[in-house]
VMD Tcl script that draws the C-alpha trace (Angstrom):
set ca {
  {128.42 85.69 147.48}
  {130.92 82.97 148.15}
  {131.51 82.17 151.81}
  {135.24 82.99 151.70}
  {135.92 82.28 155.39}
  {134.47 78.78 155.10}
  {136.44 77.99 151.91}
  {139.67 79.30 153.38}
  {139.23 77.21 156.49}
  {138.60 74.08 154.45}
  {141.56 74.79 152.15}
  {143.93 75.05 155.10}
  {142.82 71.78 156.69}
  {142.53 69.75 153.48}
  {143.83 71.14 150.17}
  {141.62 70.51 147.15}
  {142.12 67.22 145.40}
  {143.11 65.21 148.47}
  {139.64 64.30 149.78}
  {136.57 64.01 147.58}
  {134.36 64.14 150.67}
  {135.91 67.37 151.94}
  {135.90 68.96 148.50}
  {132.19 68.25 148.02}
  {131.43 69.38 151.55}
  {132.83 72.78 150.61}
  {130.24 73.00 147.85}
  {127.35 72.81 150.33}
  {128.18 76.30 151.58}
  {129.61 77.79 148.40}
  {127.00 80.14 146.92}
  {128.73 80.15 143.52}
  {127.28 76.67 142.89}
  {123.72 77.36 144.06}
  {121.32 77.02 141.14}
  {118.18 75.64 142.83}
  {116.17 76.63 145.91}
  {114.47 74.04 148.16}
  {111.59 75.61 150.09}
  {110.90 73.61 153.26}
  {107.86 73.09 155.46}
  {109.12 75.45 158.19}
  {109.30 78.37 155.75}
  {113.08 78.26 155.39}
  {114.95 77.74 152.13}
  {117.94 75.48 151.54}
  {120.03 75.94 148.39}
  {121.82 73.33 146.33}
  {123.48 72.34 143.10}
  {121.23 70.71 140.48}
  {123.95 68.55 139.01}
  {124.83 66.93 142.33}
  {121.26 66.49 143.53}
  {120.03 65.02 140.25}
  {123.03 62.70 139.97}
  {122.73 61.43 143.54}
  {118.93 61.04 143.81}
  {116.36 59.71 141.35}
  {113.69 61.70 143.17}
  {115.59 64.96 142.78}
  {116.41 64.07 139.19}
  {112.72 63.70 138.35}
  {111.73 66.82 140.25}
  {114.46 69.08 138.95}
  {113.93 68.34 135.29}
  {110.21 68.88 135.09}
  {108.96 71.94 133.28}
  {108.02 74.00 136.34}
  {111.25 73.46 138.26}
  {113.40 74.10 135.20}
  {111.64 77.40 134.66}
  {111.67 78.63 138.26}
  {114.62 76.77 139.80}
  {112.49 76.25 142.90}
  {111.25 73.06 144.55}
  {108.77 73.10 147.46}
  {108.49 70.43 150.17}
  {105.44 70.73 152.41}
  {106.40 67.83 154.70}
  {110.20 68.15 155.04}
  {111.67 70.83 157.28}
  {114.96 72.64 156.72}
  {116.79 70.74 159.47}
  {116.08 67.41 157.79}
  {116.82 68.87 154.35}
  {120.28 69.99 155.47}
  {121.05 66.45 156.59}
  {119.82 65.17 153.22}
  {122.12 67.65 151.46}
  {125.10 66.61 153.59}
  {124.46 62.98 152.72}
  {123.99 63.59 148.99}
  {127.17 65.67 148.78}
  {129.41 63.50 151.00}
  {127.66 60.14 151.65}
  {127.93 60.96 155.35}
  {125.97 62.98 157.91}
  {128.69 63.70 160.43}
  {127.27 64.68 163.80}
  {124.12 66.26 162.38}
  {121.77 63.53 163.69}
  {120.27 63.85 167.18}
  {117.17 62.84 169.13}
  {115.33 65.97 168.02}
  {115.66 65.46 164.26}
  {116.11 61.72 163.71}
  {112.44 61.03 162.91}
  {112.26 63.95 160.47}
  {115.46 62.80 158.76}
  {114.18 59.23 158.52}
  {110.97 60.48 156.93}
  {112.94 62.58 154.44}
  {115.27 59.68 153.62}
  {112.23 57.60 152.70}
  {110.77 60.37 150.55}
  {114.04 60.65 148.63}
  {114.49 56.85 148.54}
  {117.93 56.97 150.13}
  {118.38 53.40 151.37}
  {121.87 53.84 152.80}
  {120.81 56.90 154.77}
  {117.79 55.01 156.12}
  {120.11 52.26 157.36}
  {122.36 54.82 159.00}
  {119.43 56.51 160.72}
  {118.14 53.17 162.01}
  {121.50 52.31 163.57}
  {121.68 55.75 165.13}
  {118.16 55.32 166.52}
  {119.14 52.01 168.12}
  {122.04 53.70 169.86}
  {119.76 56.49 171.11}
  {117.12 54.25 172.66}
  {119.78 52.23 174.46}
  {120.82 55.37 176.33}
  {117.50 56.25 177.95}
  {114.08 54.57 178.09}
  {112.10 57.79 177.61}
  {113.83 58.57 174.32}
  {112.10 55.55 172.80}
  {108.71 56.89 173.96}
  {109.49 60.35 172.61}
  {110.56 59.01 169.22}
  {107.58 56.65 168.94}
  {105.22 59.58 169.56}
  {107.01 61.68 166.94}
  {107.07 58.77 164.48}
  {103.31 58.26 164.73}
  {102.69 62.00 164.41}
  {104.92 62.26 161.34}
  {103.87 59.08 159.52}
  {100.30 58.58 160.92}
  {98.77 55.69 162.88}
  {99.04 53.51 159.76}
  {102.83 53.59 159.77}
  {104.65 50.26 159.56}
  {108.34 50.70 158.85}
  {111.62 49.62 160.39}
  {111.84 52.60 162.72}
  {108.30 52.17 164.06}
  {108.96 48.47 164.68}
  {112.18 49.19 166.57}
  {110.49 51.84 168.71}
  {107.49 49.60 169.51}
  {109.85 46.82 170.59}
  {111.82 49.27 172.73}
  {108.80 50.71 174.55}
  {107.24 47.25 174.94}
  {110.27 45.99 176.87}
  {109.98 48.67 179.55}
  {107.11 48.74 182.01}
  {104.69 51.62 181.63}
  {104.64 53.22 185.08}
  {101.54 55.19 186.03}
  {103.51 57.28 188.51}
  {106.04 58.54 185.96}
  {105.80 61.57 183.71}
  {107.07 60.47 180.31}
  {107.09 61.49 176.65}
  {104.64 58.93 175.25}
  {101.70 60.73 173.63}
  {98.17 59.34 173.57}
  {98.57 58.70 169.83}
  {101.86 56.92 170.49}
  {100.21 54.85 173.22}
  {97.33 53.93 170.93}
  {99.75 52.83 168.23}
  {101.75 50.77 170.75}
  {98.66 49.01 172.10}
  {97.30 48.30 168.63}
  {100.56 46.86 167.33}
  {101.11 44.64 170.38}
  {97.51 43.63 171.07}
  {97.80 40.11 169.68}
  {101.49 39.61 168.89}
  {104.18 37.52 170.55}
  {106.89 40.06 171.28}
  {108.50 40.68 174.69}
  {106.20 42.88 176.78}
  {106.77 44.23 180.29}
  {103.43 45.73 181.36}
  {100.52 43.60 182.66}
  {97.17 44.44 181.10}
  {95.71 45.95 184.26}
  {98.73 48.26 184.55}
  {98.18 49.28 180.93}
  {94.67 50.36 181.90}
  {95.98 52.35 184.89}
  {98.64 54.01 182.77}
  {96.17 54.84 179.98}
  {93.63 56.23 182.44}
  {96.12 58.56 184.10}
  {97.60 59.59 180.74}
  {94.12 60.56 179.45}
  {93.21 62.38 182.68}
  {96.41 64.43 182.70}
  {95.93 65.52 179.10}
  {92.68 67.18 180.18}
  {93.14 67.97 183.89}
  {96.20 70.02 184.89}
  {95.37 70.27 188.60}
  {97.25 67.48 190.42}
  {94.90 67.59 193.41}
  {91.94 67.02 191.11}
  {93.78 64.17 189.36}
  {94.38 62.49 192.72}
  {90.72 63.00 193.64}
  {89.57 61.22 190.47}
  {91.91 58.30 191.12}
  {91.04 58.04 194.82}
  {87.30 57.90 194.10}
  {87.65 55.76 190.95}
  {85.22 58.17 189.38}
  {85.11 61.26 187.18}
  {82.69 62.90 189.64}
  {85.29 65.34 191.06}
  {85.76 67.03 187.67}
  {83.45 69.07 185.49}
  {81.10 67.17 183.13}
  {82.86 68.63 180.10}
  {86.24 67.47 181.41}
  {84.85 63.99 182.14}
  {83.48 63.76 178.62}
  {86.79 64.81 177.11}
  {88.69 62.20 179.15}
  {86.24 59.51 178.09}
  {86.67 60.48 174.45}
  {90.43 59.95 174.77}
  {89.95 56.58 176.49}
  {87.40 55.34 173.95}
  {90.16 55.47 171.33}
  {92.29 53.16 173.48}
  {89.93 50.61 175.05}
  {89.60 48.44 171.93}
  {93.30 47.65 172.38}
  {93.12 46.83 176.12}
  {92.01 43.26 176.80}
  {89.77 43.03 179.89}
  {90.05 39.25 179.77}
  {93.63 39.63 180.93}
  {92.52 41.25 184.20}
  {91.12 39.85 187.45}
  {87.41 40.23 188.17}
  {88.20 42.38 191.20}
  {90.47 44.64 189.16}
  {87.69 45.26 186.66}
  {84.96 45.79 189.27}
  {86.97 48.17 191.44}
  {89.12 50.06 188.96}
  {87.63 49.81 185.46}
  {83.85 49.47 185.64}
  {83.26 52.58 187.84}
  {84.53 54.90 185.09}
  {81.73 53.82 182.70}
  {83.95 53.67 179.63}
  {82.90 50.17 178.54}
  {79.36 49.25 177.58}
  {77.29 47.03 179.86}
  {77.20 44.33 177.19}
  {80.98 44.38 176.90}
  {81.41 43.90 180.64}
  {78.82 41.11 180.69}
  {80.71 39.28 177.94}
  {83.95 39.58 179.90}
  {82.42 38.30 183.15}
  {80.76 35.43 181.28}
  {84.02 34.34 179.65}
  {85.77 34.43 183.02}
  {83.00 32.36 184.60}
  {83.47 29.82 181.82}
  {87.20 29.69 182.55}
  {88.13 31.52 179.34}
  {90.38 34.00 181.12}
  {93.54 34.90 179.19}
  {97.02 35.36 180.57}
  {97.58 38.51 182.61}
  {99.98 40.04 180.09}
  {100.16 40.30 176.30}
  {103.02 38.92 174.26}
  {106.03 37.27 175.90}
  {106.29 38.40 179.53}
  {109.50 40.29 180.17}
  {110.82 41.16 183.60}
  {113.93 42.47 185.30}
  {115.69 41.54 188.51}
  {115.09 43.64 191.58}
  {116.91 43.80 194.89}
  {117.32 46.36 197.64}
  {120.56 44.96 199.03}
  {122.98 46.95 196.87}
  {125.97 45.87 198.97}
  {125.64 42.19 198.08}
  {124.07 42.24 194.60}
  {124.90 44.06 191.38}
  {122.04 44.45 188.89}
  {122.91 45.89 185.50}
  {122.38 45.46 181.74}
  {119.08 47.34 182.05}
  {118.01 45.03 184.88}
  {118.47 41.78 182.95}
  {121.75 40.70 184.58}
  {122.34 40.02 188.27}
  {125.62 39.17 189.94}
  {126.35 38.45 193.57}
  {129.59 39.81 194.98}
  {132.13 37.15 196.02}
  {132.22 36.59 199.79}
  {135.35 36.87 201.89}
  {136.78 33.35 202.54}
  {137.92 34.55 205.94}
  {134.30 34.38 207.10}
  {134.60 30.60 207.25}
  {137.17 30.86 210.03}
  {134.56 32.22 212.44}
  {133.36 29.46 214.79}
  {131.76 31.50 217.51}
  {128.00 30.91 217.38}
  {127.46 34.56 218.28}
  {128.52 35.53 214.74}
  {126.27 32.90 213.15}
  {123.84 35.53 211.86}
  {126.63 37.57 210.25}
  {128.26 34.56 208.61}
  {124.89 33.19 207.47}
  {124.01 36.46 205.82}
  {127.17 36.37 203.71}
  {127.25 32.65 202.92}
  {123.60 31.91 202.15}
  {122.62 31.79 198.48}
  {121.32 35.27 197.75}
  {117.72 35.22 196.49}
  {116.73 37.78 193.86}
  {113.18 38.24 192.58}
  {111.84 39.32 189.22}
  {109.73 42.47 189.15}
  {106.69 40.74 187.61}
  {103.94 38.77 189.37}
  {102.82 35.74 187.36}
  {99.13 35.01 187.79}
  {95.97 34.27 185.82}
  {95.56 31.30 183.50}
  {98.38 31.75 181.01}
  {101.33 29.61 180.02}
  {104.69 31.38 180.35}
  {108.38 30.75 179.95}
  {111.62 32.65 180.41}
  {115.27 31.93 179.65}
  {118.25 32.46 181.93}
  {121.88 32.33 180.79}
  {124.36 31.02 183.37}
  {127.39 33.30 183.03}
  {129.22 32.49 186.28}
  {128.49 29.62 188.66}
  {129.97 29.63 192.16}
  {128.77 26.99 194.61}
  {125.12 26.48 193.51}
  {122.44 28.34 191.58}
  {118.70 27.73 192.03}
  {116.14 28.89 189.44}
  {112.35 28.81 189.58}
  {109.36 30.49 191.22}
  {108.33 31.59 194.69}
  {105.08 32.53 196.45}
  {104.73 36.31 196.53}
  {104.12 36.01 200.30}
  {107.45 34.26 200.93}
  {109.70 35.90 203.53}
  {113.13 35.86 201.92}
  {114.81 37.13 205.08}
  {114.03 33.97 207.00}
  {116.39 31.07 206.33}
  {117.67 27.93 208.08}
  {121.46 27.81 208.33}
  {123.64 24.94 209.56}
  {126.70 26.47 211.20}
  {128.56 23.15 211.40}
  {128.89 22.73 207.64}
  {127.90 26.17 206.32}
  {124.91 24.73 204.42}
  {121.22 25.56 204.13}
  {118.41 23.22 205.05}
  {115.61 24.78 203.01}
  {115.13 26.46 199.62}
  {113.05 29.35 198.47}
  {110.04 28.37 196.37}
  {109.94 25.70 193.67}
  {113.39 25.63 192.09}
  {115.83 23.66 189.96}
  {119.38 23.51 191.32}
  {122.56 23.47 189.30}
  {123.21 20.08 190.95}
  {120.37 18.56 188.88}
  {117.83 18.28 191.72}
  {114.49 20.08 192.05}
  {113.64 21.50 195.47}
  {110.70 22.73 197.47}
  {111.57 23.75 201.03}
  {113.02 20.63 202.69}
  {111.98 18.29 199.86}
  {114.10 17.39 196.85}
  {114.10 15.00 193.92}
  {116.62 14.02 191.26}
  {115.57 15.73 188.01}
  {118.56 14.79 185.83}
  {119.10 18.39 184.76}
  {122.46 19.65 185.90}
  {123.53 22.94 184.40}
  {126.86 24.74 184.19}
  {128.38 28.00 183.00}
  {127.30 28.84 179.46}
  {124.06 26.84 179.68}
  {120.59 28.25 179.07}
  {117.92 27.32 181.60}
  {114.26 27.75 180.61}
  {111.40 27.86 183.10}
  {108.05 26.57 181.76}
  {105.19 27.75 183.98}
  {101.54 26.82 183.39}
  {99.41 28.93 185.72}
  {96.17 27.36 184.54}
  {97.18 23.85 185.62}
  {99.69 25.14 188.24}
  {102.55 23.07 186.87}
  {106.21 23.76 186.19}
  {108.99 22.19 184.13}
  {112.50 23.14 183.04}
  {114.70 22.90 179.96}
  {118.47 22.91 179.70}
  {119.71 24.24 176.35}
  {116.24 23.61 174.85}
  {116.17 19.99 176.09}
  {112.84 20.00 177.91}
  {112.34 17.78 180.94}
  {109.00 16.46 182.28}
  {106.72 18.34 184.64}
  {107.72 18.09 188.29}
  {104.79 15.90 189.28}
  {105.37 16.33 193.02}
  {104.72 20.07 192.84}
  {100.98 20.16 193.42}
  {100.77 23.26 195.60}
  {101.96 26.08 193.34}
  {99.99 29.20 194.45}
  {97.95 31.54 192.26}
  {100.56 34.32 192.34}
  {104.29 33.80 192.09}
  {107.48 35.72 191.41}
  {110.37 34.45 189.29}
  {113.38 33.81 191.53}
  {117.05 32.94 191.35}
  {119.20 32.07 194.34}
  {122.88 32.61 193.64}
  {126.01 31.46 195.42}
  {128.27 34.44 195.96}
  {130.22 35.28 192.82}
  {127.56 33.81 190.53}
  {126.07 35.73 187.60}
  {123.00 35.13 185.42}
  {121.26 37.04 182.61}
  {117.69 37.00 181.37}
  {117.65 36.54 177.59}
  {114.77 37.41 175.29}
}
mol new
graphics top color blue
foreach p $ca { graphics top sphere $p radius 0.5 }
foreach p [lrange $ca 0 end-1] q [lrange $ca 1 end] { graphics top cylinder $p $q radius 0.2 }
display resetview
């Protein structure tokens, strides 16, 4: 019978006739208007009003007025559960979904909205999904796994694209337990294998992550997992377990490019597991010998700033923005050479590294937005072996006599240690600085607001492995933009 408590509550808060949305929302729970049953995939039944459903949805209109449904007043949905159906009903009755959407049902609701061809609801779900994945990295992995499971590995819709882009921008860490399924990982690797979207995980780290993911699906004993990884071999586990792990990896290896790895990485950490055929490995080694090695990472390399000195540097915006705290002007009043080290620490440009090592033979670039500029900013690359704690400080004029790595200064000069050259590329607040790094030819150039300058011809000693670096005067702020 009629849910009298619900109706009474609605009547008190909003008398009939004042809000079409509230009036129709009452109908959702008013049994007097139920004239069709919707049997869902989880065995539960949701009830509705034919007139509203048929008027609001072409799909329902076609389904309701076929001979079988008219006779039985029952519709069955083998792939839509009751939770998603209730959201569909809320939307069809009120054009809104209230607070019914959450991380546990958003994929199911999106699937249902496509089945019922509800474009506006799809748009709403997409915007909600974007807000979810901005809250926590693992939510994107969870939703991608659910999306692939619900739609299949052939899926290619707006939600799958958003989720792939989200997961791609965050490094896959082998040491973390996350929600990305093997099917979700396979889909991610397939969709990003040869595309130019921002990607955070080097190819070798993809292999490590995939290997551990496959092992942990089969092996639940952590000691045994560690034994497999320590020996770089499946020998510690049972033959049946080894075979099962290999079967999982075989589904992934076509989407992991060995040409993006170092020879030593392949020999020590890939080849011993006997996943790839001998001919495949021979082809890879041959291409490397012929200098056909690809870049170390797929897509557009994406990195974040890292720093352990939390008292002097603020890193936020998901790691893309770094800001140095303004120093105390009173420090300049110290003239006693005994406090030189303290003053130097606070007045030197603070160097911050990116969390990605650039290597291999690829050509890379990244963009940095200058949001605040205090004193000077230096942007470029640095040898991964560089000791950033060692600096030369002139106490007499509070200046520095060397620079970290190969950098462009906001004063328009390029620097390497004690050497500098006019580069005619000053930059200021609001400007975009682009670093162009060619690791095959070991060259570097810069652009200011897309105005590219020539290669720095004097830089002939760029090493095989470098970090991105910025050195900021205190109070400066920069953001990586992709």
